[in-house]
C-alpha positions, 0 to 999 in steps of 0.5 A, spaced: 170 730 379 165 728 384 163 733 389 159 730 395 157 736 400 157 735 408 156 743 409 155 749 404 154 756 404 155 761 398 162 762 401 164 755 404 164 748 402 165 742 406 165 735 404 168 729 400 171 730 393 172 724 388 177 724 382 177 718 378 183 717 374 184 714 367 190 713 363 190 715 356 187 709 353 181 710 358 183 704 363 181 706 370 188 707 374 185 709 381 181 714 385 183 720 389 178 720 395 179 726 400 175 730 405 176 737 403 174 744 407 174 750 402 172 757 403 172 764 399 178 768 401 180 775 401 181 775 393 174 772 392 177 765 390 176 759 393 181 756 397 182 749 401 184 750 408 183 742 410 184 736 405 184 729 408 186 724 403 184 716 404 187 710 401 184 703 404 180 706 409 186 710 412 186 717 412 192 722 411 192 729 412 195 733 407 193 740 409 190 743 415 189 741 422 188 734 425 183 737 430 178 740 424 171 738 424 168 736 417 161 738 417 161 744 422 161 751 420 168 754 420 165 760 424 163 755 429 170 752 430 176 754 435 180 759 431 186 755 432 184 749 428 183 753 422 190 755 422 194 750 417 199 746 419 205 745 414 204 740 408 207 733 410 214 732 408 216 726 405 218 723 412 212 725 416 207 721 412 205 715 415 205 709 410 198 705 409 201 698 410 208 694 408 206 694 401 207 702 400 214 701 398 212 697 392 211 701 386 204 704 386 200 707 380 202 715 381 194 716 382 190 714 388 196 710 391 198 710 398 202 717 399 208 713 403 215 714 401 213 720 396 211 727 397 204 728 395 201 734 394 193 736 396 190 735 389 184 739 390 187 745 393 192 745 388 187 744 382 183 750 386 189 755 386 191 753 379 184 754 376 184 761 380 191 763 377 190 761 370 183 764 370 186 771 372 191 770 366 185 768 361 181 774 364 187 779 362 188 775 355 180 776 353 181 783 356 186 785 351 183 781 345 177 785 346 181 792 346 183 789 339 177 787 336 176 780 339 170 777 341 165 778 347 169 778 353 164 773 357 164 767 353 172 768 352 173 768 359 168 762 361 171 758 355 178 760 357 176 758 365 173 752 363 179 750 359 184 752 365 180 748 370 180 742 365 188 742 364 189 743 372 184 737 373 188 733 368 195 735 371 193 733 378 190 726 376 196 725 371 202 727 376 204 723 382 
């Protein structure tokens, strides 16, 4: 995951995210490039409130409001623009071009004809849920004479993030 910030503070991050996809043999299969805006929510975890995916210079809004201005602080924008729209349904997604009906690699291709979930938002949620479960597991292990909590939690959360990232890359 490559993060290119446009605007960031301790509680908000906006910018471009690039995920490079490789198959199990190490062959490059595509790239997922999206403009993303995320902020710390009430549960003290990061949540993406805007994700705009790009394929061949064509933007596809996967989550958020089309009037959102990337690079402008969340607090400086019209509150109506911060309310997320429903994630696009299969028939609502614009096709990039006529070849969108041909078989595409499950990663980095155009979203035409398939329901594409916002990958960055999904990775953030998956990691938060998995890390919470890891915190419980490490706490229980500590009660029964397990190792130190912080290294257990750090290693477990890194593993959860890796699994979430790989799932996002290799799922359609």
